[in-house]
C-alpha positions as CSV (number, residue, x, y, z in Angstrom):
1,X,176.1,-142.5,-37.3
2,X,176.0,-146.3,-37.1
3,X,176.0,-145.5,-33.2
4,X,172.7,-143.2,-33.4
5,X,171.0,-145.8,-35.9
6,X,171.7,-148.5,-33.4
7,X,170.5,-146.6,-30.5
8,X,167.4,-145.7,-32.3
9,X,166.7,-149.2,-33.5
10,X,167.0,-150.5,-29.6
11,X,164.6,-148.2,-28.0
12,X,162.0,-149.0,-30.8
13,X,162.7,-152.7,-29.9
14,X,162.4,-151.9,-26.1
15,X,159.1,-149.8,-27.0
16,X,157.5,-152.7,-29.0
17,X,158.5,-155.4,-26.0
18,X,157.0,-153.6,-23.4
19,X,154.2,-153.0,-24.8
20,X,153.3,-156.4,-26.0
21,X,151.2,-157.3,-23.6
22,X,149.8,-153.2,-23.5
23,X,148.4,-153.1,-26.9
24,X,147.2,-156.1,-28.9
25,X,144.6,-156.4,-32.3
26,X,141.7,-154.4,-31.7
27,X,139.2,-157.9,-31.9
28,X,136.0,-156.9,-32.6
29,X,136.0,-153.2,-32.6
30,X,135.5,-150.8,-35.8
31,X,138.2,-148.8,-37.1
32,X,138.7,-145.5,-39.3
33,X,141.1,-144.6,-41.2
34,X,142.2,-141.8,-44.0
35,X,144.2,-144.0,-46.9
36,X,146.3,-141.9,-49.5
37,X,149.1,-142.7,-51.9
38,X,152.1,-140.3,-51.9
39,X,153.7,-141.3,-55.1
40,X,152.7,-140.2,-59.0
41,X,153.1,-142.9,-62.1
42,X,151.2,-143.1,-65.1
43,X,148.2,-145.2,-64.2
44,X,147.5,-143.8,-60.8
45,X,144.0,-142.6,-59.9
46,X,144.8,-139.1,-59.3
47,X,145.2,-137.7,-56.4
48,X,142.6,-140.0,-54.6
49,X,142.2,-139.8,-50.6
50,X,140.3,-142.5,-49.5
51,X,138.2,-143.3,-45.9
52,X,138.6,-147.0,-44.9
53,X,136.0,-148.8,-42.2
54,X,137.4,-151.9,-41.0
55,X,135.1,-154.3,-38.7
56,X,137.2,-157.2,-36.7
57,X,134.9,-160.4,-36.7
58,X,138.2,-161.9,-34.4
59,X,141.2,-161.4,-34.0
60,X,142.3,-162.7,-37.2
61,X,139.5,-161.9,-39.4
62,X,138.4,-158.1,-40.7
63,X,136.1,-157.2,-43.5
64,X,136.7,-153.7,-45.0
65,X,134.5,-151.2,-46.9
66,X,136.4,-148.0,-48.9
67,X,135.1,-144.8,-50.3
68,X,138.0,-142.4,-52.1
69,X,137.8,-139.3,-54.3
70,X,140.2,-137.5,-56.3
71,X,140.3,-134.1,-57.8
72,X,143.0,-132.7,-60.0
73,X,142.9,-129.8,-62.1
74,X,146.2,-128.6,-64.4
75,X,146.2,-125.5,-66.2
76,X,148.6,-124.1,-69.2
77,X,148.9,-120.7,-69.8
78,X,151.0,-118.9,-72.3
79,X,151.4,-115.2,-73.7
80,X,151.5,-115.2,-77.3
81,X,153.7,-112.8,-78.6
82,X,154.7,-113.0,-82.8
83,X,155.9,-110.0,-84.8
84,X,156.7,-109.6,-88.3
85,X,157.2,-107.5,-91.2
86,X,154.0,-105.6,-91.1
87,X,152.7,-106.8,-88.3
88,X,152.3,-107.4,-84.6
89,X,150.4,-110.3,-82.6
90,X,149.7,-110.2,-79.0
91,X,147.7,-112.4,-76.9
92,X,147.1,-115.1,-74.7
93,X,145.8,-119.1,-74.5
94,X,145.1,-121.0,-71.7
95,X,143.7,-124.3,-71.5
96,X,142.4,-125.9,-68.5
97,X,142.3,-129.8,-67.7
98,X,140.3,-131.6,-64.9
99,X,140.3,-134.6,-63.6
100,X,138.0,-136.8,-61.1
101,X,138.2,-139.9,-59.8
102,X,135.5,-142.3,-57.7
103,X,136.4,-145.2,-56.1
104,X,134.5,-148.0,-53.9
105,X,135.6,-151.3,-52.6
106,X,135.1,-153.7,-50.5
107,X,137.7,-156.1,-48.7
108,X,138.6,-158.7,-46.5
109,X,142.2,-158.8,-44.3
110,X,143.8,-162.3,-42.5
111,X,145.7,-160.5,-39.8
112,X,148.5,-163.5,-39.4
113,X,151.0,-161.9,-36.8
114,X,151.2,-159.4,-34.2
115,X,154.1,-158.4,-31.9
116,X,151.6,-156.0,-29.4
117,X,152.3,-152.6,-30.9
118,X,152.8,-153.8,-34.5
119,X,150.4,-156.1,-36.8
120,X,151.2,-157.5,-40.5
121,X,148.0,-158.5,-42.2
122,X,147.0,-159.4,-46.1
123,X,143.7,-159.4,-48.1
124,X,141.8,-158.9,-51.1
125,X,139.3,-156.3,-52.3
126,X,137.3,-155.2,-55.7
127,X,134.9,-153.0,-56.4
128,X,134.2,-149.8,-58.9
129,X,136.7,-147.5,-60.3
130,X,135.9,-144.5,-62.6
131,X,137.9,-141.6,-64.2
132,X,136.1,-138.4,-65.8
133,X,137.8,-135.7,-67.5
134,X,136.7,-132.4,-68.7
135,X,138.4,-129.0,-70.0
136,X,138.4,-125.8,-71.9
137,X,140.7,-123.9,-74.2
138,X,140.5,-119.7,-74.4
139,X,143.0,-118.1,-77.0
140,X,142.4,-114.7,-77.8
141,X,144.9,-112.7,-80.5
142,X,144.9,-108.8,-81.1
143,X,146.9,-108.4,-84.4
144,X,148.3,-104.8,-85.8
145,X,149.2,-103.6,-88.8
146,X,152.4,-102.1,-87.7
147,X,153.3,-100.6,-91.8
148,X,149.8,-98.8,-91.9
149,X,149.2,-94.9,-91.1
150,X,146.4,-95.4,-89.6
151,X,145.1,-97.8,-86.5
152,X,144.8,-101.3,-88.1
153,X,143.8,-104.5,-86.1
154,X,142.2,-107.6,-86.1
155,X,141.2,-109.3,-83.0
156,X,140.1,-113.4,-82.9
157,X,138.9,-115.3,-80.1
158,X,138.0,-119.4,-79.8
159,X,136.7,-121.5,-77.1
160,X,136.4,-124.6,-77.0
161,X,134.2,-127.0,-74.2
162,X,135.6,-130.5,-73.6
163,X,133.2,-133.2,-72.2
164,X,134.1,-136.4,-71.1
165,X,137.4,-136.0,-72.7
166,X,140.7,-133.9,-72.1
167,X,141.7,-131.3,-74.2
168,X,144.8,-133.3,-76.1
169,X,141.7,-136.6,-76.6
170,X,144.2,-138.9,-75.1
171,X,141.9,-138.9,-71.9
172,X,138.7,-140.5,-71.6
173,X,135.9,-141.2,-69.3
174,X,136.6,-144.6,-67.8
175,X,134.0,-146.9,-66.1
176,X,135.5,-150.1,-64.5
177,X,136.1,-152.4,-61.9
178,X,139.4,-153.3,-60.3
179,X,140.7,-156.6,-57.7
180,X,144.0,-155.9,-55.7
181,X,145.7,-158.0,-53.5
182,X,147.6,-156.4,-50.5
183,X,150.0,-156.3,-47.3
184,X,150.3,-153.9,-44.8
185,X,151.8,-153.5,-41.4
186,X,149.9,-151.1,-38.4
187,X,152.2,-149.2,-35.6
188,X,149.8,-148.3,-32.9
189,X,151.1,-145.4,-31.9
190,X,149.1,-144.7,-28.4
191,X,146.2,-146.3,-26.9
192,X,143.7,-146.4,-30.4
193,X,145.8,-144.1,-32.9
194,X,147.5,-146.3,-35.2
195,X,149.6,-145.4,-38.8
196,X,150.4,-147.8,-41.5
197,X,151.7,-148.8,-44.5
198,X,149.8,-151.1,-47.5
199,X,151.5,-152.4,-50.7
200,X,149.0,-154.1,-53.5
201,X,148.9,-154.9,-56.8
202,X,145.7,-154.0,-58.4
203,X,144.2,-155.2,-61.4
204,X,142.0,-152.6,-63.1
205,X,139.5,-153.4,-66.4
206,X,136.7,-151.3,-68.1
207,X,135.3,-149.4,-71.2
208,X,135.7,-146.4,-72.2
209,X,133.9,-144.2,-74.8
210,X,135.2,-140.8,-76.7
211,X,133.9,-138.0,-75.9
212,X,133.4,-134.3,-77.4
213,X,133.7,-130.9,-77.5
214,X,132.1,-127.6,-78.6
215,X,133.8,-124.4,-80.3
216,X,132.9,-121.6,-81.2
217,X,135.4,-119.0,-83.2
218,X,135.1,-115.4,-83.7
219,X,136.6,-112.3,-85.2
220,X,136.5,-108.7,-85.5
221,X,138.3,-105.6,-87.5
222,X,139.1,-102.2,-85.9
223,X,140.1,-99.5,-88.6
224,X,140.9,-96.3,-86.7
225,X,137.5,-95.6,-84.6
226,X,135.3,-98.2,-86.5
227,X,134.6,-101.9,-85.7
228,X,133.4,-104.6,-88.3
229,X,132.1,-107.3,-86.9
230,X,133.6,-110.9,-88.6
231,X,132.3,-114.1,-89.1
232,X,131.2,-116.5,-85.9
233,X,131.5,-120.0,-85.4
234,X,130.1,-122.6,-83.9
235,X,130.7,-126.5,-84.1
236,X,129.8,-129.7,-81.8
237,X,131.2,-132.7,-82.6
238,X,128.5,-134.5,-80.3
239,X,125.8,-133.7,-82.8
240,X,128.5,-133.0,-85.6
241,X,126.5,-129.4,-86.7
242,X,128.4,-126.8,-88.0
243,X,126.4,-122.9,-87.7
244,X,128.4,-119.8,-88.7
245,X,126.8,-116.2,-88.0
246,X,126.0,-115.9,-92.3
247,X,122.9,-118.5,-91.7
248,X,124.8,-121.2,-93.0
249,X,124.4,-124.9,-91.4
250,X,126.1,-128.0,-92.3
251,X,125.5,-131.2,-90.9
252,X,129.1,-133.1,-90.3
253,X,130.3,-137.0,-89.5
254,X,129.9,-137.8,-86.3
255,X,132.4,-140.2,-85.6
256,X,131.8,-142.4,-82.1
257,X,134.8,-144.6,-80.7
258,X,134.2,-147.0,-78.1
259,X,136.6,-149.7,-76.1
260,X,138.1,-151.3,-73.7
261,X,141.2,-151.1,-71.4
262,X,143.1,-153.6,-68.7
263,X,145.4,-152.2,-66.5
264,X,147.8,-153.5,-63.7
265,X,149.7,-151.1,-61.5
266,X,151.6,-151.1,-57.7
267,X,149.9,-148.9,-55.2
268,X,151.9,-148.3,-51.9
269,X,149.4,-146.4,-49.6
270,X,150.0,-144.4,-46.2
271,X,147.4,-144.9,-43.5
272,X,146.0,-143.1,-40.5
273,X,143.3,-144.4,-38.3
274,X,141.5,-144.5,-35.1
275,X,139.8,-147.3,-33.3
276,X,136.1,-147.1,-32.0
């Protein structure tokens, strides 16, 4: 194994040495690259794939711009099955949470070392970072009276729609700015194609505001072939208005929470690019 690693290392060194005069830093050229973070952690902007453009001002300096978009959908579906002495309840619960991330950045790179195929750089960038959340919850159950000689059942449903928050309420829409100090390396694979790795430390700060939800519930009873409609209700946490199918209307308190946040985290990235 050690011999194999030695041979591979020697081969790579030979390739890099022989290519020093063939491929250099693309001074004055424009590069376009795809940048992504393959790791998961708490503060990571959700599944962002970023498109970066770099314009080299000379053989040492470059400006770059980036546009990133990330989307993630998480679905939790459960089967409900409960048996009691005189009844049996069956149904399904489905919770779906969506998360969207938008990122716009502008930065500067200083390329401090170049060995032909390898190019080392560092720099800083800043911009806008927004996180947006939404979700739904659907619960449908049927309870059958097993102790009765005739068919007696109760059907219940609950549908909830969440805006500017997730279903648990622990993630709210965020709008903020960020700044990143980074360092990286490019490896020019063949002619204008290159791959790279980057490591940055990001400071992210901004504001968030509580979201809202709308909940609709209802039920009906089935006795033999007879269907008896039950009570249907609707509540909006945004307006505080509660209504039901009997015509009842209530104005409940509306609670609004505003806050700020500050996050510091490390951002590793893999990059694949092309020079024009």
